[in-house]
VMD Tcl script that builds the backbone (N, CA, C; Angstrom):
set m [mol new atoms 441]
animate dup $m
set s [atomselect $m all]
$s set {name element resname resid chain x y z} {
  {N N UNK 1 A 64.245 102.117 208.983}
  {CA C UNK 1 A 63.039 103.190 209.050}
  {C C UNK 1 A 62.286 102.109 208.509}
  {N N UNK 2 A 61.139 102.211 209.036}
  {CA C UNK 2 A 60.109 101.256 208.549}
  {C C UNK 2 A 58.910 102.017 207.376}
  {N N UNK 3 A 58.907 101.038 206.661}
  {CA C UNK 3 A 57.328 102.438 205.743}
  {C C UNK 3 A 56.489 101.905 206.308}
  {N N UNK 4 A 55.212 102.684 206.088}
  {CA C UNK 4 A 53.940 102.477 206.855}
  {C C UNK 4 A 53.218 101.376 205.388}
  {N N UNK 5 A 52.091 100.406 206.365}
  {CA C UNK 5 A 51.729 100.082 204.775}
  {C C UNK 5 A 50.667 100.224 204.708}
  {N N UNK 6 A 49.772 100.037 203.531}
  {CA C UNK 6 A 48.992 100.461 202.382}
  {C C UNK 6 A 47.964 100.702 203.666}
  {N N UNK 7 A 47.404 99.967 203.998}
  {CA C UNK 7 A 46.072 100.352 205.411}
  {C C UNK 7 A 46.411 101.573 205.792}
  {N N UNK 8 A 47.930 101.515 206.532}
  {CA C UNK 8 A 47.610 102.898 207.684}
  {C C UNK 8 A 47.891 104.259 206.237}
  {N N UNK 9 A 48.141 104.116 205.548}
  {CA C UNK 9 A 48.897 105.039 204.377}
  {C C UNK 9 A 47.282 105.745 204.066}
  {N N UNK 10 A 46.156 104.696 203.887}
  {CA C UNK 10 A 45.271 105.322 203.710}
  {C C UNK 10 A 44.512 105.559 204.528}
  {N N UNK 11 A 44.056 105.334 205.772}
  {CA C UNK 11 A 43.318 105.271 207.017}
  {C C UNK 11 A 43.253 107.000 207.211}
  {N N UNK 12 A 41.957 107.027 207.932}
  {CA C UNK 12 A 41.702 108.516 208.228}
  {C C UNK 12 A 41.822 108.387 209.351}
  {N N UNK 13 A 42.205 107.324 210.626}
  {CA C UNK 13 A 42.253 107.768 211.635}
  {C C UNK 13 A 43.072 109.414 211.793}
  {N N UNK 14 A 43.821 109.154 211.518}
  {CA C UNK 14 A 44.660 110.570 212.154}
  {C C UNK 14 A 44.227 111.410 211.246}
  {N N UNK 15 A 43.549 112.153 210.226}
  {CA C UNK 15 A 43.185 113.190 209.769}
  {C C UNK 15 A 42.628 113.748 210.507}
  {N N UNK 16 A 42.028 115.142 210.953}
  {CA C UNK 16 A 41.314 116.087 211.948}
  {C C UNK 16 A 40.345 115.883 210.735}
  {N N UNK 17 A 38.649 116.246 211.807}
  {CA C UNK 17 A 37.591 116.004 211.529}
  {C C UNK 17 A 36.986 117.273 211.872}
  {N N UNK 18 A 36.371 117.987 210.733}
  {CA C UNK 18 A 36.267 119.324 210.794}
  {C C UNK 18 A 34.492 119.435 211.595}
  {N N UNK 19 A 34.157 118.159 211.313}
  {CA C UNK 19 A 32.170 118.360 211.968}
  {C C UNK 19 A 32.557 117.771 212.604}
  {N N UNK 20 A 33.435 117.899 214.103}
  {CA C UNK 20 A 33.407 117.158 215.357}
  {C C UNK 20 A 33.922 119.075 216.292}
  {N N UNK 21 A 32.899 119.126 217.389}
  {CA C UNK 21 A 34.018 120.296 217.695}
  {C C UNK 21 A 35.053 120.047 218.949}
  {N N UNK 22 A 36.240 120.264 218.545}
  {CA C UNK 22 A 37.078 119.991 219.390}
  {C C UNK 22 A 37.008 120.597 221.516}
  {N N UNK 23 A 35.871 121.286 221.161}
  {CA C UNK 23 A 35.950 121.591 222.899}
  {C C UNK 23 A 34.891 121.459 223.654}
  {N N UNK 24 A 33.955 120.371 222.889}
  {CA C UNK 24 A 32.503 119.523 223.252}
  {C C UNK 24 A 33.017 118.813 224.302}
  {N N UNK 25 A 32.081 119.103 225.910}
  {CA C UNK 25 A 31.914 118.526 226.464}
  {C C UNK 25 A 31.120 118.369 226.774}
  {N N UNK 26 A 30.856 116.650 226.862}
  {CA C UNK 26 A 29.594 115.987 226.844}
  {C C UNK 26 A 28.795 116.255 228.380}
  {N N UNK 27 A 27.715 116.733 228.967}
  {CA C UNK 27 A 27.300 117.139 229.952}
  {C C UNK 27 A 26.331 116.031 230.881}
  {N N UNK 28 A 27.213 115.642 231.897}
  {CA C UNK 28 A 26.196 114.804 232.328}
  {C C UNK 28 A 24.951 114.716 232.839}
  {N N UNK 29 A 24.318 115.776 232.505}
  {CA C UNK 29 A 22.892 115.586 233.152}
  {C C UNK 29 A 21.757 114.898 231.722}
  {N N UNK 30 A 20.637 114.355 232.528}
  {CA C UNK 30 A 19.453 113.977 231.830}
  {C C UNK 30 A 19.008 115.355 231.034}
  {N N UNK 31 A 18.511 114.785 229.646}
  {CA C UNK 31 A 17.863 115.826 228.510}
  {C C UNK 31 A 16.401 115.543 229.204}
  {N N UNK 32 A 16.205 114.369 229.554}
  {CA C UNK 32 A 14.591 114.503 229.412}
  {C C UNK 32 A 14.224 113.600 230.582}
  {N N UNK 33 A 12.892 114.290 231.463}
  {CA C UNK 33 A 12.517 113.017 231.975}
  {C C UNK 33 A 11.443 112.399 232.069}
  {N N UNK 34 A 10.967 111.766 233.010}
  {CA C UNK 34 A 10.164 110.216 232.983}
  {C C UNK 34 A 8.829 111.205 232.981}
  {N N UNK 35 A 7.655 110.542 232.636}
  {CA C UNK 35 A 6.519 110.900 232.866}
  {C C UNK 35 A 6.174 111.211 234.014}
  {N N UNK 36 A 6.336 110.652 234.908}
  {CA C UNK 36 A 5.606 110.725 236.607}
  {C C UNK 36 A 5.836 111.871 236.984}
  {N N UNK 37 A 7.591 112.664 237.120}
  {CA C UNK 37 A 8.076 113.825 237.556}
  {C C UNK 37 A 7.243 115.042 236.392}
  {N N UNK 38 A 6.842 114.344 235.126}
  {CA C UNK 38 A 6.542 116.068 234.769}
  {C C UNK 38 A 5.233 116.251 234.725}
  {N N UNK 39 A 4.046 115.068 234.893}
  {CA C UNK 39 A 2.928 115.321 235.653}
  {C C UNK 39 A 2.884 116.081 236.955}
  {N N UNK 40 A 3.724 115.395 238.162}
  {CA C UNK 40 A 3.988 115.670 239.007}
  {C C UNK 40 A 4.142 117.763 238.965}
  {N N UNK 41 A 5.420 117.766 238.542}
  {CA C UNK 41 A 5.529 119.026 238.230}
  {C C UNK 41 A 4.268 120.094 237.815}
  {N N UNK 42 A 3.637 119.793 237.002}
  {CA C UNK 42 A 2.701 120.144 236.109}
  {C C UNK 42 A 1.330 120.584 237.390}
  {N N UNK 43 A 0.911 119.081 238.140}
  {CA C UNK 43 A 0.201 119.419 238.908}
  {C C UNK 43 A 0.827 120.467 239.750}
  {N N UNK 44 A 1.413 120.749 240.441}
  {CA C UNK 44 A 2.265 121.848 241.476}
  {C C UNK 44 A 1.794 122.795 240.809}
  {N N UNK 45 A 2.306 122.793 239.819}
  {CA C UNK 45 A 2.379 124.297 239.105}
  {C C UNK 45 A 0.893 124.898 238.649}
  {N N UNK 46 A -0.263 123.898 238.825}
  {CA C UNK 46 A -1.556 124.415 238.738}
  {C C UNK 46 A -1.621 124.804 239.726}
  {N N UNK 47 A -1.732 124.004 241.014}
  {CA C UNK 47 A -2.219 123.796 242.338}
  {C C UNK 47 A -1.529 125.755 242.788}
  {N N UNK 48 A -0.106 125.884 242.426}
  {CA C UNK 48 A 0.136 127.253 242.501}
  {C C UNK 48 A -0.292 128.270 242.317}
  {N N UNK 49 A -0.928 128.219 241.251}
  {CA C UNK 49 A -1.382 129.325 239.688}
  {C C UNK 49 A -2.972 129.103 240.355}
  {N N UNK 50 A -3.221 128.312 241.215}
  {CA C UNK 50 A -4.862 128.330 241.891}
  {C C UNK 50 A -4.533 129.257 242.952}
  {N N UNK 51 A -3.727 129.004 243.761}
  {CA C UNK 51 A -3.546 129.524 244.954}
  {C C UNK 51 A -3.218 130.766 244.740}
  {N N UNK 52 A -2.776 131.532 244.128}
  {CA C UNK 52 A -2.187 133.075 243.433}
  {C C UNK 52 A -3.310 133.864 242.979}
  {N N UNK 53 A -4.136 133.507 242.360}
  {CA C UNK 53 A -5.554 133.218 241.827}
  {C C UNK 53 A -6.632 133.524 242.679}
  {N N UNK 54 A -6.738 132.986 243.931}
  {CA C UNK 54 A -7.308 133.083 245.214}
  {C C UNK 54 A -6.879 133.701 246.079}
  {N N UNK 55 A -5.304 133.827 245.533}
  {CA C UNK 55 A -5.108 135.402 246.356}
  {C C UNK 55 A -5.788 136.953 245.817}
  {N N UNK 56 A -5.834 136.889 245.115}
  {CA C UNK 56 A -5.687 137.759 243.758}
  {C C UNK 56 A -7.574 138.095 244.425}
  {N N UNK 57 A -8.310 136.871 244.267}
  {CA C UNK 57 A -10.032 137.241 244.556}
  {C C UNK 57 A -10.060 137.757 246.042}
  {N N UNK 58 A -9.026 137.224 247.399}
  {CA C UNK 58 A -9.385 137.380 248.091}
  {C C UNK 58 A -8.546 139.207 248.608}
  {N N UNK 59 A -8.164 139.789 247.675}
  {CA C UNK 59 A -6.970 140.843 247.890}
  {C C UNK 59 A -7.991 141.850 247.316}
  {N N UNK 60 A -8.518 141.357 246.004}
  {CA C UNK 60 A -9.003 142.623 245.380}
  {C C UNK 60 A -10.392 142.568 245.726}
  {N N UNK 61 A -11.569 141.387 246.309}
  {CA C UNK 61 A -12.340 141.424 246.633}
  {C C UNK 61 A -12.707 142.571 247.633}
  {N N UNK 62 A -14.308 143.022 248.509}
  {CA C UNK 62 A -14.534 143.855 249.694}
  {C C UNK 62 A -14.878 143.223 250.552}
  {N N UNK 63 A -14.741 143.503 251.335}
  {CA C UNK 63 A -15.383 142.431 252.353}
  {C C UNK 63 A -16.142 143.401 253.533}
  {N N UNK 64 A -17.567 142.560 253.247}
  {CA C UNK 64 A -18.946 142.713 254.001}
  {C C UNK 64 A -19.245 141.780 255.095}
  {N N UNK 65 A -19.263 142.516 256.177}
  {CA C UNK 65 A -19.542 141.780 257.268}
  {C C UNK 65 A -18.726 140.027 257.542}
  {N N UNK 66 A -17.370 140.459 257.272}
  {CA C UNK 66 A -16.245 139.363 257.459}
  {C C UNK 66 A -16.070 138.761 256.237}
  {N N UNK 67 A -17.308 138.627 255.330}
  {CA C UNK 67 A -16.992 137.629 254.247}
  {C C UNK 67 A -16.720 138.515 253.079}
  {N N UNK 68 A -15.442 137.501 252.131}
  {CA C UNK 68 A -14.774 137.907 251.057}
  {C C UNK 68 A -16.071 137.887 250.339}
  {N N UNK 69 A -15.833 138.813 249.449}
  {CA C UNK 69 A -16.801 139.107 247.919}
  {C C UNK 69 A -16.111 139.023 246.652}
  {N N UNK 70 A -15.684 138.124 245.625}
  {CA C UNK 70 A -14.792 138.961 244.344}
  {C C UNK 70 A -15.558 139.862 243.836}
  {N N UNK 71 A -14.256 140.500 243.551}
  {CA C UNK 71 A -14.490 141.801 242.584}
  {C C UNK 71 A -15.608 141.422 241.402}
  {N N UNK 72 A -16.312 142.637 241.022}
  {CA C UNK 72 A -17.235 142.723 239.863}
  {C C UNK 72 A -16.116 142.224 238.577}
  {N N UNK 73 A -16.743 141.390 237.952}
  {CA C UNK 73 A -16.443 140.996 236.827}
  {C C UNK 73 A -15.574 139.597 236.875}
  {N N UNK 74 A -14.691 139.245 238.176}
  {CA C UNK 74 A -13.828 138.383 238.288}
  {C C UNK 74 A -15.221 136.991 238.156}
  {N N UNK 75 A -14.083 135.823 237.452}
  {CA C UNK 75 A -14.891 134.620 236.888}
  {C C UNK 75 A -14.216 134.424 238.049}
  {N N UNK 76 A -14.917 132.663 238.766}
  {CA C UNK 76 A -14.974 132.189 239.971}
  {C C UNK 76 A -14.570 130.795 239.527}
  {N N UNK 77 A -14.326 130.453 237.976}
  {CA C UNK 77 A -14.503 129.115 237.680}
  {C C UNK 77 A -12.921 128.559 237.100}
  {N N UNK 78 A -12.574 127.886 238.066}
  {CA C UNK 78 A -10.828 127.566 236.851}
  {C C UNK 78 A -10.701 127.237 235.994}
  {N N UNK 79 A -9.685 127.920 235.096}
  {CA C UNK 79 A -9.591 127.596 233.645}
  {C C UNK 79 A -8.592 126.119 233.576}
  {N N UNK 80 A -9.645 125.330 233.016}
  {CA C UNK 80 A -9.081 123.867 232.361}
  {C C UNK 80 A -8.161 123.991 231.736}
  {N N UNK 81 A -7.083 122.662 232.271}
  {CA C UNK 81 A -6.590 122.231 231.968}
  {C C UNK 81 A -6.122 120.759 231.256}
  {N N UNK 82 A -5.261 120.406 231.152}
  {CA C UNK 82 A -5.152 119.353 230.428}
  {C C UNK 82 A -5.364 118.051 231.323}
  {N N UNK 83 A -4.935 117.944 232.407}
  {CA C UNK 83 A -4.829 117.141 233.011}
  {C C UNK 83 A -6.265 117.596 234.198}
  {N N UNK 84 A -7.360 118.301 233.947}
  {CA C UNK 84 A -8.314 118.361 234.379}
  {C C UNK 84 A -9.639 119.129 233.893}
  {N N UNK 85 A -9.637 118.852 233.055}
  {CA C UNK 85 A -10.756 119.121 232.067}
  {C C UNK 85 A -11.458 117.477 232.176}
  {N N UNK 86 A -13.064 118.570 232.465}
  {CA C UNK 86 A -13.766 117.039 232.211}
  {C C UNK 86 A -14.642 117.167 230.900}
  {N N UNK 87 A -15.164 116.430 229.991}
  {CA C UNK 87 A -15.577 116.737 229.073}
  {C C UNK 87 A -16.974 116.325 229.490}
  {N N UNK 88 A -18.136 116.988 228.398}
  {CA C UNK 88 A -19.443 116.579 228.256}
  {C C UNK 88 A -19.983 115.328 228.616}
  {N N UNK 89 A -21.278 114.951 228.489}
  {CA C UNK 89 A -21.496 113.429 227.990}
  {C C UNK 89 A -21.434 113.664 226.335}
  {N N UNK 90 A -21.186 112.685 225.440}
  {CA C UNK 90 A -21.056 112.063 224.279}
  {C C UNK 90 A -22.990 112.745 224.373}
  {N N UNK 91 A -23.052 113.456 222.511}
  {CA C UNK 91 A -24.159 113.292 222.080}
  {C C UNK 91 A -24.743 111.822 221.315}
  {N N UNK 92 A -23.529 111.781 221.068}
  {CA C UNK 92 A -23.720 110.166 219.935}
  {C C UNK 92 A -24.824 109.188 220.846}
  {N N UNK 93 A -24.913 108.556 220.353}
  {CA C UNK 93 A -25.983 107.258 220.576}
  {C C UNK 93 A -24.756 106.470 221.805}
  {N N UNK 94 A -25.042 105.784 222.519}
  {CA C UNK 94 A -24.416 104.844 222.881}
  {C C UNK 94 A -24.114 103.956 222.636}
  {N N UNK 95 A -23.098 103.064 222.101}
  {CA C UNK 95 A -22.690 101.709 221.428}
  {C C UNK 95 A -23.208 100.624 222.160}
  {N N UNK 96 A -23.699 100.025 221.659}
  {CA C UNK 96 A -24.226 98.272 221.942}
  {C C UNK 96 A -22.870 97.435 221.316}
  {N N UNK 97 A -22.633 96.620 222.369}
  {CA C UNK 97 A -22.066 95.300 222.174}
  {C C UNK 97 A -22.342 94.079 222.337}
  {N N UNK 98 A -22.027 93.125 221.364}
  {CA C UNK 98 A -22.196 91.774 221.768}
  {C C UNK 98 A -22.446 91.088 222.864}
  {N N UNK 99 A -22.945 90.586 223.676}
  {CA C UNK 99 A -23.064 89.491 225.228}
  {C C UNK 99 A -22.096 88.455 224.742}
  {N N UNK 100 A -21.865 87.978 223.734}
  {CA C UNK 100 A -21.380 86.905 223.899}
  {C C UNK 100 A -20.054 86.619 223.162}
  {N N UNK 101 A -19.377 87.511 221.522}
  {CA C UNK 101 A -18.666 88.198 221.262}
  {C C UNK 101 A -17.830 89.434 221.596}
  {N N UNK 102 A -18.381 90.272 221.954}
  {CA C UNK 102 A -17.875 91.673 222.403}
  {C C UNK 102 A -17.476 92.564 221.167}
  {N N UNK 103 A -18.120 92.041 219.806}
  {CA C UNK 103 A -18.768 93.048 218.692}
  {C C UNK 103 A -19.678 93.739 218.803}
  {N N UNK 104 A -19.267 94.701 218.003}
  {CA C UNK 104 A -20.816 95.653 217.742}
  {C C UNK 104 A -21.889 94.890 217.903}
  {N N UNK 105 A -23.053 95.284 218.780}
  {CA C UNK 105 A -24.128 94.203 218.675}
  {C C UNK 105 A -25.530 95.234 218.127}
  {N N UNK 106 A -26.000 95.242 216.787}
  {CA C UNK 106 A -26.700 96.124 215.952}
  {C C UNK 106 A -28.108 95.778 215.948}
  {N N UNK 107 A -28.514 94.264 216.298}
  {CA C UNK 107 A -29.594 93.671 217.092}
  {C C UNK 107 A -30.140 92.943 218.687}
  {N N UNK 108 A -30.807 92.998 218.547}
  {CA C UNK 108 A -31.579 92.351 220.323}
  {C C UNK 108 A -32.353 91.491 220.555}
  {N N UNK 109 A -32.494 90.402 221.058}
  {CA C UNK 109 A -33.283 88.867 220.798}
  {C C UNK 109 A -34.179 90.085 221.983}
  {N N UNK 110 A -35.724 89.718 221.250}
  {CA C UNK 110 A -36.919 90.503 222.170}
  {C C UNK 110 A -36.657 89.638 223.292}
  {N N UNK 111 A -36.547 87.967 223.619}
  {CA C UNK 111 A -37.224 87.169 224.040}
  {C C UNK 111 A -35.988 86.914 225.495}
  {N N UNK 112 A -35.092 87.128 225.138}
  {CA C UNK 112 A -34.044 86.872 226.142}
  {C C UNK 112 A -33.227 88.484 226.572}
  {N N UNK 113 A -33.496 89.235 225.843}
  {CA C UNK 113 A -32.750 91.067 225.554}
  {C C UNK 113 A -31.450 90.614 225.576}
  {N N UNK 114 A -30.511 89.505 225.164}
  {CA C UNK 114 A -29.206 89.174 225.046}
  {C C UNK 114 A -28.850 90.574 223.483}
  {N N UNK 115 A -27.847 91.043 223.062}
  {CA C UNK 115 A -27.589 91.643 222.429}
  {C C UNK 115 A -26.658 90.505 221.766}
  {N N UNK 116 A -26.587 91.099 220.161}
  {CA C UNK 116 A -25.559 90.159 219.528}
  {C C UNK 116 A -25.859 90.013 218.076}
  {N N UNK 117 A -24.357 90.115 217.845}
  {CA C UNK 117 A -23.826 90.499 215.960}
  {C C UNK 117 A -23.699 90.166 215.282}
  {N N UNK 118 A -24.552 89.326 214.661}
  {CA C UNK 118 A -24.644 88.441 213.719}
  {C C UNK 118 A -25.549 86.996 213.627}
  {N N UNK 119 A -26.183 86.565 212.855}
  {CA C UNK 119 A -27.317 85.709 212.888}
  {C C UNK 119 A -26.558 83.844 213.227}
  {N N UNK 120 A -25.431 83.570 213.344}
  {CA C UNK 120 A -24.622 82.861 214.049}
  {C C UNK 120 A -24.646 82.980 215.105}
  {N N UNK 121 A -24.436 83.988 216.040}
  {CA C UNK 121 A -24.778 84.452 217.119}
  {C C UNK 121 A -26.445 83.979 217.746}
  {N N UNK 122 A -27.230 84.463 216.703}
  {CA C UNK 122 A -28.498 84.770 217.040}
  {C C UNK 122 A -28.798 82.858 217.436}
  {N N UNK 123 A -28.137 82.067 216.419}
  {CA C UNK 123 A -28.184 80.846 217.010}
  {C C UNK 123 A -28.084 80.155 218.235}
  {N N UNK 124 A -26.854 80.672 218.446}
  {CA C UNK 124 A -26.567 79.541 219.448}
  {C C UNK 124 A -26.765 80.413 220.883}
  {N N UNK 125 A -27.969 81.888 220.703}
  {CA C UNK 125 A -28.396 82.491 221.903}
  {C C UNK 125 A -29.797 81.734 222.030}
  {N N UNK 126 A -30.207 81.294 220.819}
  {CA C UNK 126 A -31.809 80.477 221.079}
  {C C UNK 126 A -31.145 79.151 221.570}
  {N N UNK 127 A -30.194 78.399 221.771}
  {CA C UNK 127 A -30.197 76.890 222.435}
  {C C UNK 127 A -29.491 77.114 223.630}
  {N N UNK 128 A -29.682 78.473 223.608}
  {CA C UNK 128 A -28.583 78.913 225.485}
  {C C UNK 128 A -29.834 78.485 226.696}
  {N N UNK 129 A -29.213 77.472 227.703}
  {CA C UNK 129 A -30.368 77.856 229.210}
  {C C UNK 129 A -30.377 79.007 229.532}
  {N N UNK 130 A -31.900 79.209 230.189}
  {CA C UNK 130 A -32.214 80.339 231.558}
  {C C UNK 130 A -31.135 80.765 231.772}
  {N N UNK 131 A -30.007 80.089 232.295}
  {CA C UNK 131 A -29.398 80.281 233.420}
  {C C UNK 131 A -28.588 80.918 232.711}
  {N N UNK 132 A -27.903 80.104 231.792}
  {CA C UNK 132 A -26.599 80.843 230.676}
  {C C UNK 132 A -27.002 82.408 230.796}
  {N N UNK 133 A -28.738 82.860 230.279}
  {CA C UNK 133 A -28.768 83.632 229.872}
  {C C UNK 133 A -28.741 84.425 230.542}
  {N N UNK 134 A -29.147 84.200 232.497}
  {CA C UNK 134 A -29.287 85.443 233.235}
  {C C UNK 134 A -27.675 85.299 233.661}
  {N N UNK 135 A -26.689 84.514 233.393}
  {CA C UNK 135 A -25.115 84.842 233.690}
  {C C UNK 135 A -25.262 86.512 232.654}
  {N N UNK 136 A -25.281 86.142 231.526}
  {CA C UNK 136 A -24.625 87.174 231.239}
  {C C UNK 136 A -24.876 88.205 231.253}
  {N N UNK 137 A -26.595 88.659 231.143}
  {CA C UNK 137 A -27.212 89.658 231.498}
  {C C UNK 137 A -26.600 90.115 232.747}
  {N N UNK 138 A -26.667 89.247 234.142}
  {CA C UNK 138 A -25.868 89.825 234.955}
  {C C UNK 138 A -24.291 90.183 235.057}
  {N N UNK 139 A -23.890 89.695 233.889}
  {CA C UNK 139 A -22.141 90.354 233.616}
  {C C UNK 139 A -22.520 91.691 232.784}
  {N N UNK 140 A -23.189 91.774 232.051}
  {CA C UNK 140 A -23.471 93.493 231.033}
  {C C UNK 140 A -24.603 94.074 232.563}
  {N N UNK 141 A -24.951 94.156 233.782}
  {CA C UNK 141 A -25.339 94.576 234.731}
  {C C UNK 141 A -27.035 94.733 234.637}
  {N N UNK 142 A -27.453 94.003 234.428}
  {CA C UNK 142 A -28.854 94.260 233.402}
  {C C UNK 142 A -29.815 92.865 234.557}
  {N N UNK 143 A -30.363 94.071 235.216}
  {CA C UNK 143 A -31.305 92.514 236.163}
  {C C UNK 143 A -31.943 92.023 235.024}
  {N N UNK 144 A -32.065 90.610 235.156}
  {CA C UNK 144 A -32.708 89.482 234.714}
  {C C UNK 144 A -33.511 89.313 234.584}
  {N N UNK 145 A -34.677 89.289 233.674}
  {CA C UNK 145 A -35.918 88.326 233.567}
  {C C UNK 145 A -36.067 87.998 232.779}
  {N N UNK 146 A -35.950 86.503 232.397}
  {CA C UNK 146 A -36.172 85.312 231.442}
  {C C UNK 146 A -38.191 85.123 231.487}
  {N N UNK 147 A -38.011 85.524 229.774}
  {CA C UNK 147 A -39.353 85.109 229.350}
  {C C UNK 147 A -39.564 83.671 229.137}
}
mol reanalyze $m
mol bondsrecalc $m
mol representation Tube
mol addrep $m
């Protein structure tokens, strides 16, 4: 008869583990979906809901000369959703960016109309040729009139 070694005597491998459920079976299906599938399902759900509301309007509306009019108090607008909402224009002033560096530009050169970030960029702008100034303005989408 062979006596177990000290490591086998102190091992926890053979002890029951009360924190594990012996009847647990791992399911093969995924619990998460890809974002593309989620967005597709959301768009489909919105489309079905929109069609259902249109059908309700048609059924509850009165028919006058072959045209269907919505019932009184019925709202014509669709409700905004996360994927369909459109924001109004911002009330804040539009931000201006430096034509040279892309940083925020609080200054504009009156001669060339180039926007710049600080005085070191202004020194660079003063040394630009008219063709370079025209290219920078064209990149911003401004009709360039160099004085």
